[in-house]
N, C-alpha and C positions, 0 to 999 in steps of 0.2 A: 888343707892339703888336697892334692888331686886324688881322684878315684879312677879306677879302670872299669869300663863297662865292656864285658866280653859277650859279643853276639854269638848265637849258635842257631837254634831253630826258631828265631824270633826276628826275622829280617824286616822290621818296620820301625816307625817312630811313634805313631799314635797307639794308645791303649797298651803300653808296655810297662808293666809294674817295675821291672828291674831298672828301667831308665828313670822312672819317677823316684825310686829309692836312691839311685845314684845322685840325683839332683836335689835330694831332700834338704841337705844342709848348705845348699848354694855353693858347692865346690866347683872346681874345674873338673871336667870329665873327658877322659880319653876313650873314645869308642874304638873297638878293634874286633877283627874277625880273624881266626886262625884257620888256615887251610891245613887240615889234618891229613897227612898222607895215608893213614889207615882208612879213613872214610873215603878219601879220593879213590883209593884202589878198590873199594868195595861197591862203589856207585857206578851205574851205567853212564855212558856219555851224555845222554839226554838230561839226566838228573844233574850232572855237573854243568851242563850248558845252562840249565835253568838257574842253578845256584849262581853262576857267574853273572847272568843278567840281573838277578835279584840284588847281588852285591853292587853292581853298577848303579842301579836305581837307589839303593839305600845310601850309597856314597853321595849321590846327587841330593837326596833329601836331607842329608846332614851337611850340606854346603861344602862337600869335598872333605869333610873332617872325619874320615873313617880310615883307620890304619888296617891294612890287609897284609898279613904276614903268613908265612908257611913254616910248619915244623910240628914237633910233638907238643901238644898243649902243656904237658907237665914241665916242659923246658921253656917254651916261649912265654907263657903267661907270667911265671915268676920273674923271668928276665925283664919283661916290659914293666911289670909292677915295680921292680927295683930301680929301673932307669928313671922312672918319673917320680919315685918316692911315694907310691900310692898308699893311701891309708886303708884301702879296701878294694876288693874285686867283686863287682856286682854281676849276677847272672840270673837268668830264668832257670828254675829247677828242672833237671832232667830225671826221667824215671826208667828209661830203657836200660838194659843191662850194660851195654857199652858206655853209655853216658854216665851212669853211676860209677863205674870203675874209673873212667877218665877223671871225673870230678874228684874222686877220692885221692887219686894220684896228684892232681893239681893242688888240692888242699894241703896235702902233706908236704909238697915242694915249696909252698909259699912261705914257709918258715915263720908263721905267726901272723902274717897278713890275712885278715879274715876273708873267706869266700862267702859272700852274702847272697843267699838265694831268695828271690822274691817273685812270686807268681809262677805259672807254668803254662804249657800250651793247651791246657784243658779248662773246661768250665768248672769242674771239681777235680782237684788234683788227686792222683792215685793215692790211696790210703785214707782219704777223708770220708768216703762213703763205705761204711762197713756195717755189719749186723750189730745188734745191741751188745753182744758179747765180745765185740772187737774183731771177729773173724771176717774174712772177705766173702763177698757173694760169689757163688758159683753159677748162678742162673740170672739171666738178664732181667726178667720181669720184676722180681722183687728189688733188684738193684735199681731199676728205673724208678720205681715208686719212692725208694729212699733218696735217690738222687734228686728227684723233684722236690722232696721235702727239704733236703739240704740246701738247695739253691746255690747262687753264685753272686759275686759282686757285680756292680755296674761297671761299664768300661772306664778305664783309668785315663786321666789326662796327663800326657807325658811329653808333648812336643817341646823341645828345649829352645831357648834363645842360643843362636850360634856363638854368642859371646861366652857361653859356659863350656864350649867344646874346644879341646886342644887340637890345634892343627898338627897333623903328623909330620909335616915338613919342618916343624920347629923342634922335633925331638932330637936328642943327642944319640950317638952310638948306632948300633946295628938296626935298631927298630925303625929308623928313618928310611932305610933302604926299601924302595918300592918293590912289590911282588906282583907279577902278572896275574890277573884274574883269569880263571879258566875260560877258554873259548874254543870249542871244538868245531865251530862253524856250521853246526847243524841247524836245521829248520825246526822251529817250535810253533805249534798251533796255539800255544797259550802264552800271551804276553805276561811278563814277570813283573814283580814289584808291588808295593803297597797301593799305589794309585790304581793299578790295573785290578787288583783284588777288590778294592772298594767299588770301582766302577762296575765290575762284573757282578758283584753281590747286589748292588742297587738295581741293576738291570733285571736280575733274577727275581728280586722281591717285587718289582713293579709289574713284571709280565709273566713270570714262570711259577711263582710260588702258589698261586691260586689253583694251578693244574697239577701240582707236584704229586698229590696223593694218587691221582689217576694215571699220570704219565711216567712216574719215576722208574717203572720196570720196562719201559719201551725204548730199546736202543735205536729204533727207527725214528724217534722223535727227540727233540731237545727237551727231554723231560726232567733230567737231573740238573743240579745246580752248577756242576763243574767246579766246585769250590775245594775239592780235596787237595789239589796241588797247592793252592794258596795256604791252606791250613797246614800242609806238610812243612812248608818253609816259613810259616809264621808271618806271611805277608799281611795276614789279618788274624785277629784273635776271635775265637768262637763267641766270646762275650759280646763283641761288636755285632755279630750276626744275631745272637739270641735277643738282643735288645730291640731288633726290628721285627720280631715274630709276634703276631697277634694270635695267641694260642686258642682263641675262640674259633678260629678258622681251621678247617681240617688239613689244609695244605701245610700251614705253619706247625700244627701239632705233629704231623707226620715227619716234618723236617727236624723238629727238635728231638724226636725219637732217634733219628740217625746220628745227631750230635751226641746223644746219650750212649749209643753203641760205641762211638769213638772213645768216650771216657771209660766205658766198661772194659773194652779190650786193653786199654792202657792199664787199668787196674789189675786185670788178669795177669798181664806180663809183669807188673810190679810185684805181685805176690807169688807168682810162679815163673821166675825168670827162665827156668829150664824149658818152658813151653815155647821159647823162641824157635827152637829147632827140634824139639822132641814132643811126643804126644802128651798133651795135657792129661788125658786119661791113660794112665800107664797100662791098663788092660790091653790097649791096642798095640803095645810093643810086640805082641806075638802075631799080629796080622800078617798073612802071607802076601807078599808083594813080588813083582817081577823086576829083576835087576840085571838080567843077562844081556847078551849082545842084541838079541831080537827086541828086547824091551827098550834098549837105547836107540835102536832104529825107529821104533814107534814114537819114542820121545821126540826125535828130530822131526818126524813128520808132523807131530802135534805143534811143535814150535814154529814150523814153517807154514802152518795153515794148509796142509795137504792131507787131511784126514778123510776127505770124501763126505763129510757132514757139513753142509753149508754154513750153519750158524756158528759152528766151532771154527771153521776156517776163516770166516769173516772176522770173528773176534780176534783170532791170533794174528791176522794180517793187520788189523787196525792197531794192535799193540806194537807190532814191529815197525809200523810206519809212523806212528804218532807218539808212542810212549804212554798211551792212555787206553782205557777200556771201560765201557759201561759196566756198572756194578752187577746187573742181572746176568750179562754174558760172562762176567768173571766166574759166577757160580756155575754156569753151564759148562764152561771149558774145564773148570776144576773137577766137577763131577765126572766128566768124560775121562780125564786123565786118571783119576783114582778108581773109578768103578767100571769103566769100559776098557781101559788099557791096563789097569791093576798096577800102576806105577806108584812109588812113594810120593806122598804129598809134598815132601821136602824138595823134590826135583822141580815141581811146578812153582812152589813158593820161591825158590832160588831164581828161577827164570823171570818171574814177575818182578822180584827185587832188582834184577839187572835191567829190566826194560822199562818199568813204570817210573814216570816222573814223580808220581805221588807215593812211591814205594815207602811204606811205613811198616816197621817190623810188627808192631802190635796189631794193626788192622790186617795186614797181609797174612801173617802166619795164622792168626786165629780165624780169619775167614776161610783159609784153606782147611783148617782143622774142623770147622763147622761142616764143610762139604764131605770131608773124609770120615766124619762120625766120631772123631777122637778128641774133640774139644768141648768147651763149655757150651751148653744149649745146642749140642750138635744135632745135625739132621740124623734121624734114625737110620740104622743100617739098611733098612728095606726101602728107603727113599733113594731111588736111582733116577736121575733126570734122563728122560728120553730126548736126545738132542733134536730130533726131527719135530716132535710135538712141542718142545720148548720154543723152537724157532717159529713154528706156526702160530703159537699163542702170543709171543711177545714181538714178533716181526711179521704180522699177518699178511701184509702185502708184499713182503720180500724186499722192501726198500733198503734195509740195512745190508742184507746179503748182497744185493746187486751193487751197492756202493763199493764194497770191499773185495768182492769176488767177480772180476770182470768176465770170467768164463761163463757166468750165469746171468749176465746182465740182460740178455735178450730173451730169457726164458720166462714164460708166464708162471711157471711153477718153480720159483727160485729155490724152494726148500726140497725139491725132488721128492715130493710125497708120492707122486704117481709117475714121474718121468725118469727115464734112464739118464745117467750122467752124460753130458755132451762130450764130444771129442776135446781132449786137452784138459779135462777135469777128472781127477782120480775117482774110481769107485770107492764106496765105503770101505775103510781099512779093516773094520770088524763088523760082525753081526751083533747089533745092539741087544737083541733078545737073548742070544747065547751068552754074551758077556754079562748081562744083567743077572742071569741065572748063576753064572760063575761067581760074580761078586757076592750074591746072597749066600752061596755055599761057603765062601771064605769067611764071611761075617758070622754065619751060624756056627761054623767050626770054632771060631774065636769065642763065641758066647757059651759053647758047650765045653770048652777046655777048662 
């Protein structure tokens, strides 16, 4: 009997355990992807553009044998499974709150057809790395030690012979009707798909990994791997990447630690799903934030990269133009929004999720909460990034600022450490020293309450 392979955040062919499981008994496999209107409505245009390109590459990699349909998954998946007489529906397991609710609805609607979960987007799936008493870790460092001890499987071999794949054009009924893949006509700086992910990763391993530990905090250099987008869409599995890491070398060890953070935040969201949009540390529910009309005007200037702080403005303009932002400057702009502008972290997290191609609820929201002081392993309340000093430290020659803020391109002092803002560039919208003191006052009031 045929089986249905339902693609979600795993848009590849190699190292895909759910595909291996679907092929295990040598059946015919129908591969499908459901364009979920709820997710389409909540994703920015660039993320949808990248999704569309990934789907086109996946369809080509499967010799055209990928059914793309649109609708509510709890309706479309049971309908397709019934039309082909599927004995099972195979998926990679999801752990984010929406994915878990969606899969529960699909499982209930399948009417006895099993929804088989195999593998996940993580090296160690959420729920597997826990304390001896079965409770989840709240701090990264002990999680990391246990995570290393737990380990993970080697990459799976899953590439199918096209003879095992059902051609969607041969399907009866409504399922055979073609659906247009999203295409907003936008420009993407990141080529999509499995082949691009593997090529990008191998280039980083050969030329960037050795410098990763020293350069990963430098937005003026190509010091990061740029793999977060490929991981977000499952164009590559982190197992494939981990297999290439020689952990005796500092760059590889530092990189593995970042993959561990990805697993850690997924685990936090799994055990505390409320933390997607609420403070993980409930004590921070009482923190004083600004939400009036003036606060919203400040928020718009932050979004537009018109704050008068060069490193903040460069970062926000890069985000608007490319859908990406270096990890170090993500922390700088988040600290500025929360501790200089005193705005709710959720405002910034929502804007990032709208703009970032690699927008991932677990990583994004818990990264924001780290900066706001209300998450796991959070930065202490008295740690307030000075945006000018941060820019000078991590973009010392001003190359990053000059790239994204053309008003400052000809200045020798791009971070305006000693220079007045040139004509056409806004003065600093706040006094950092004053706002730092105000942030400390609010945090101390919280700790005293």
